[in-house]
C-alpha positions as CSV (number, residue, x, y, z in Angstrom):
1,X,-27.9,-16.0,1.1
2,X,-24.9,-16.6,3.4
3,X,-25.4,-14.8,6.8
4,X,-21.9,-13.6,7.1
5,X,-18.5,-13.9,5.4
6,X,-17.0,-13.0,2.0
7,X,-19.8,-14.7,0.1
8,X,-22.4,-12.7,2.1
9,X,-20.5,-9.4,1.4
10,X,-20.4,-10.1,-2.3
11,X,-24.1,-11.2,-2.4
12,X,-25.3,-8.1,-0.6
13,X,-23.2,-5.8,-2.8
14,X,-24.7,-7.5,-5.9
15,X,-28.2,-7.0,-4.6
16,X,-27.6,-3.4,-3.9
17,X,-26.2,-2.8,-7.4
18,X,-29.4,-4.5,-8.7
19,X,-31.3,-1.7,-7.0
20,X,-32.5,-3.8,-4.1
21,X,-32.3,-2.9,-0.4
22,X,-31.2,-5.7,1.9
23,X,-31.2,-5.2,5.7
24,X,-27.9,-6.2,7.1
25,X,-28.2,-7.6,10.7
26,X,-26.2,-10.0,12.8
27,X,-29.3,-11.2,14.6
28,X,-32.1,-11.0,12.0
29,X,-32.4,-14.1,9.7
30,X,-35.1,-12.8,7.4
31,X,-35.0,-9.6,5.4
32,X,-37.6,-8.3,3.1
33,X,-36.7,-6.5,-0.1
34,X,-38.7,-3.3,-0.5
35,X,-38.4,-2.9,-4.3
36,X,-39.5,-6.4,-5.3
37,X,-41.6,-9.1,-3.6
38,X,-38.6,-11.0,-2.4
39,X,-37.8,-12.3,1.1
40,X,-34.1,-13.1,1.9
41,X,-33.2,-15.8,4.3
42,X,-29.7,-15.4,5.8
43,X,-28.2,-18.8,6.7
44,X,-25.0,-20.8,6.7
45,X,-23.8,-21.3,3.1
46,X,-23.8,-25.1,3.6
47,X,-27.6,-25.0,4.2
48,X,-28.4,-23.1,1.0
49,X,-28.3,-25.9,-1.6
50,X,-30.6,-28.1,0.5
51,X,-33.0,-25.2,1.3
52,X,-33.3,-24.5,-2.5
53,X,-33.7,-28.2,-3.5
54,X,-36.3,-28.9,-0.8
55,X,-38.3,-25.8,-1.8
56,X,-37.8,-23.9,1.4
57,X,-36.3,-21.2,-0.8
58,X,-36.8,-20.6,-4.5
59,X,-33.2,-19.5,-5.3
60,X,-29.9,-19.0,-3.5
61,X,-26.4,-17.6,-3.9
62,X,-23.8,-20.1,-2.9
63,X,-20.2,-21.1,-3.7
64,X,-19.9,-23.5,-6.6
65,X,-17.7,-25.7,-4.4
66,X,-20.5,-26.0,-1.8
67,X,-23.1,-26.8,-4.5
68,X,-20.9,-29.5,-6.1
69,X,-20.3,-31.1,-2.8
70,X,-24.1,-31.1,-2.2
71,X,-24.7,-32.6,-5.7
72,X,-22.3,-35.5,-5.0
73,X,-23.7,-36.3,-1.6
74,X,-27.4,-35.6,-1.8
75,X,-30.6,-37.2,-3.1
76,X,-32.2,-33.7,-3.7
77,X,-29.9,-32.5,-6.4
78,X,-32.4,-33.1,-9.2
79,X,-34.7,-30.4,-7.7
80,X,-32.1,-27.6,-8.2
81,X,-30.0,-26.2,-11.0
82,X,-27.3,-23.6,-11.6
83,X,-28.9,-20.5,-13.1
84,X,-25.9,-18.1,-13.4
85,X,-22.2,-17.8,-12.6
86,X,-21.8,-14.6,-10.6
87,X,-18.0,-14.0,-10.8
88,X,-17.2,-13.1,-7.2
89,X,-15.9,-15.1,-4.2
90,X,-13.4,-16.8,-6.5
91,X,-11.3,-19.5,-4.9
92,X,-10.1,-23.0,-5.6
93,X,-10.3,-26.4,-3.9
94,X,-6.8,-27.9,-3.7
95,X,-4.8,-30.6,-2.1
96,X,-1.8,-29.4,0.0
97,X,1.0,-31.3,1.7
98,X,3.7,-30.4,4.2
99,X,6.5,-28.4,2.6
100,X,9.2,-31.0,3.4
101,X,7.3,-33.7,1.5
102,X,8.2,-34.4,-2.1
103,X,5.5,-34.6,-4.8
104,X,5.8,-35.3,-8.5
105,X,2.8,-37.3,-9.8
106,X,-0.7,-38.2,-8.8
107,X,0.5,-41.7,-7.8
108,X,2.3,-40.1,-4.9
109,X,-1.1,-39.7,-3.2
110,X,-1.6,-43.4,-3.0
111,X,-1.7,-44.6,0.6
112,X,-2.0,-41.1,2.1
113,X,-4.6,-39.9,4.6
114,X,-6.2,-36.7,3.3
115,X,-8.3,-34.5,5.7
116,X,-11.2,-32.5,4.2
117,X,-14.7,-31.2,4.6
118,X,-15.3,-31.8,0.9
119,X,-15.5,-35.6,1.1
120,X,-17.8,-36.0,-2.0
121,X,-15.6,-34.0,-4.3
122,X,-12.4,-35.6,-3.1
123,X,-13.8,-39.1,-3.3
124,X,-15.0,-38.4,-6.9
125,X,-11.5,-37.1,-7.8
126,X,-9.6,-40.0,-6.3
127,X,-11.9,-42.6,-7.9
128,X,-11.7,-40.9,-11.3
129,X,-7.9,-41.1,-11.1
130,X,-7.6,-44.6,-9.6
131,X,-5.9,-43.2,-6.4
132,X,-6.2,-45.3,-3.3
133,X,-6.1,-42.8,-0.4
134,X,-8.0,-42.6,2.9
135,X,-10.4,-39.6,3.4
136,X,-10.6,-38.1,6.9
137,X,-13.6,-35.8,7.3
138,X,-13.0,-32.6,9.3
139,X,-15.3,-29.6,9.8
140,X,-12.8,-26.9,10.5
141,X,-9.1,-26.0,11.1
142,X,-8.2,-28.4,8.4
143,X,-4.7,-26.8,7.9
144,X,-3.5,-28.2,11.3
145,X,-4.4,-31.8,10.5
146,X,-0.9,-32.8,9.3
147,X,0.8,-31.2,12.3
148,X,-1.5,-33.1,14.6
149,X,-0.8,-36.4,12.8
150,X,-4.5,-36.6,11.8
151,X,-3.6,-36.8,8.1
152,X,-0.7,-36.7,5.7
153,X,-2.3,-34.0,3.5
154,X,-5.4,-31.8,3.3
155,X,-8.0,-30.8,0.7
156,X,-9.4,-27.4,1.3
157,X,-10.5,-24.1,-0.1
158,X,-7.6,-21.8,-1.1
159,X,-7.9,-18.1,-1.9
160,X,-4.5,-16.5,-1.4
161,X,-2.4,-19.4,-0.1
162,X,-1.3,-17.4,3.0
163,X,-3.0,-19.8,5.4
164,X,-1.3,-22.7,3.8
165,X,2.1,-21.0,4.0
166,X,1.6,-20.1,7.7
167,X,0.9,-23.7,8.5
168,X,3.9,-25.0,6.6
169,X,1.9,-26.5,3.7
170,X,2.3,-26.2,-0.1
171,X,-0.4,-26.5,-2.7
172,X,0.2,-29.3,-5.1
173,X,-3.0,-29.9,-7.0
174,X,-6.2,-28.0,-7.8
175,X,-9.4,-30.1,-8.0
176,X,-11.7,-27.3,-9.0
177,X,-12.0,-23.6,-9.4
178,X,-15.0,-22.0,-7.7
179,X,-17.0,-18.8,-7.7
180,X,-20.4,-17.6,-6.4
181,X,-23.4,-19.0,-8.4
182,X,-27.1,-18.4,-8.4
183,X,-29.1,-21.7,-8.1
184,X,-32.8,-22.2,-8.3
185,X,-35.5,-24.7,-7.5
186,X,-36.7,-26.5,-10.6
187,X,-40.3,-26.5,-9.6
188,X,-41.2,-22.9,-8.7
189,X,-44.5,-21.6,-10.0
190,X,-45.0,-19.1,-12.9
191,X,-45.4,-16.0,-10.8
192,X,-42.2,-16.6,-8.9
193,X,-40.4,-17.4,-12.1
194,X,-41.3,-14.0,-13.5
195,X,-39.8,-12.3,-10.4
196,X,-36.7,-14.5,-10.7
197,X,-36.4,-13.6,-14.4
198,X,-36.5,-9.9,-13.5
199,X,-33.9,-10.3,-10.8
200,X,-31.7,-12.3,-13.1
201,X,-31.9,-9.7,-15.8
202,X,-30.7,-7.1,-13.3
203,X,-27.9,-9.3,-12.2
204,X,-26.7,-9.9,-15.7
205,X,-26.8,-6.1,-16.2
206,X,-24.6,-5.6,-13.2
207,X,-22.2,-8.4,-14.2
208,X,-21.9,-7.1,-17.8
209,X,-21.2,-3.6,-16.5
210,X,-18.5,-5.0,-14.1
211,X,-16.6,-6.5,-17.0
212,X,-17.1,-3.6,-19.4
213,X,-15.6,-0.1,-19.7
214,X,-16.7,3.0,-21.5
215,X,-13.8,4.4,-23.5
216,X,-13.5,7.9,-25.1
217,X,-10.7,9.2,-27.2
218,X,-9.8,11.6,-30.0
219,X,-8.2,10.7,-33.3
220,X,-7.4,11.8,-36.8
221,X,-10.0,10.5,-39.2
222,X,-7.2,8.8,-41.2
223,X,-6.4,6.6,-38.2
224,X,-10.0,5.7,-37.5
225,X,-10.0,2.1,-38.8
226,X,-6.7,1.2,-37.2
227,X,-7.8,2.5,-33.8
228,X,-11.3,0.9,-33.8
229,X,-9.7,-2.5,-34.5
230,X,-7.7,-2.1,-31.2
231,X,-10.8,-1.5,-29.1
232,X,-11.3,-4.8,-27.1
233,X,-14.7,-6.4,-27.6
234,X,-16.3,-3.2,-28.8
235,X,-19.5,-3.1,-30.8
236,X,-19.8,-0.4,-33.5
237,X,-18.4,2.8,-31.8
238,X,-20.0,6.2,-31.9
239,X,-18.0,8.6,-34.1
240,X,-18.4,12.4,-33.4
241,X,-17.0,15.2,-35.6
242,X,-14.8,17.6,-33.8
243,X,-14.3,21.3,-34.6
244,X,-11.1,20.3,-36.4
245,X,-12.5,18.7,-39.6
246,X,-9.7,16.2,-39.7
247,X,-10.3,14.8,-36.2
248,X,-13.1,12.8,-34.6
249,X,-14.1,11.7,-31.1
250,X,-14.6,7.9,-30.6
251,X,-16.9,6.6,-27.9
252,X,-17.3,2.9,-27.4
253,X,-18.4,0.3,-24.8
254,X,-15.7,-2.3,-24.5
255,X,-17.0,-5.7,-23.4
256,X,-13.6,-6.9,-22.3
257,X,-11.0,-5.4,-19.9
258,X,-9.1,-2.3,-21.1
259,X,-5.5,-2.7,-19.9
260,X,-2.6,-0.2,-19.9
261,X,-1.1,-2.1,-22.8
262,X,-4.3,-1.5,-24.8
263,X,-4.2,2.2,-24.1
264,X,-0.5,2.3,-25.1
265,X,-1.3,0.6,-28.4
266,X,-4.2,3.1,-29.0
267,X,-1.8,6.0,-28.3
268,X,0.8,4.5,-30.8
269,X,-2.0,4.2,-33.4
270,X,-2.7,8.0,-33.2
271,X,-5.3,8.2,-30.4
272,X,-5.2,11.1,-27.9
273,X,-7.1,12.2,-24.8
274,X,-7.9,8.6,-23.9
275,X,-10.4,8.3,-21.1
276,X,-11.6,4.9,-19.7
277,X,-14.4,5.0,-17.1
278,X,-16.4,2.2,-15.3
279,X,-20.0,1.4,-16.1
280,X,-22.3,1.0,-13.2
281,X,-25.3,-0.6,-14.9
282,X,-25.9,-2.0,-18.4
283,X,-28.9,-3.6,-20.1
284,X,-28.8,-4.9,-23.7
């Protein structure tokens, strides 16, 4: 896992919700999980794909953008695969130009110099769209490249866009959307695969719970069908008879988000005492 940063925070939070203890330390690179026979190596995110592909580690949590860059620039990619999309550390890889420069079509990129760390992804995009632009590789502080006349544009990770705005840049094109993913070595033995399967089952339980909500409400029996049709992504709900013989309580796990608009529609359909609560863990 990443040693520090947003990806690290999300990874450690996921492991904790899977019931696993991970020692957080700024100096320690190796942490042993007490609950399962798992050792966690804390490294730079850029090293994770190669460590997994070369068999140094059996699995890793890394950004999809980092893994795709590795795939496009490495001979080891055949020894690793994506196991699961984890849904956190969401961002996008985009091209940005100075705010005073006009942009209308892809052809406007022809002849430009574009600074980026993600040379493999950018090269693949330019070649796929028959764009003739020069790629300038940079390791950090890519946003300052146009101001220093190093490049005309940049291609970098964007989360909120605040950094681009503060450097007088505007986002014009998204090359890919990214999130944290779990990758694994394709040649691990059967014993390790069993441990990985157990970890993956827990992860899926946490991810399912994160997207799901438990909803409880009361309703008149005559409104039951109309109300259950409004419950987003719900399986067959539990119906409980209330003291009032004309009314029931409805309990359901909704596998999709429950928005204020949904609650308002339920209210209009005759529901009352609507309660929506998060689910910490879920296993199907």
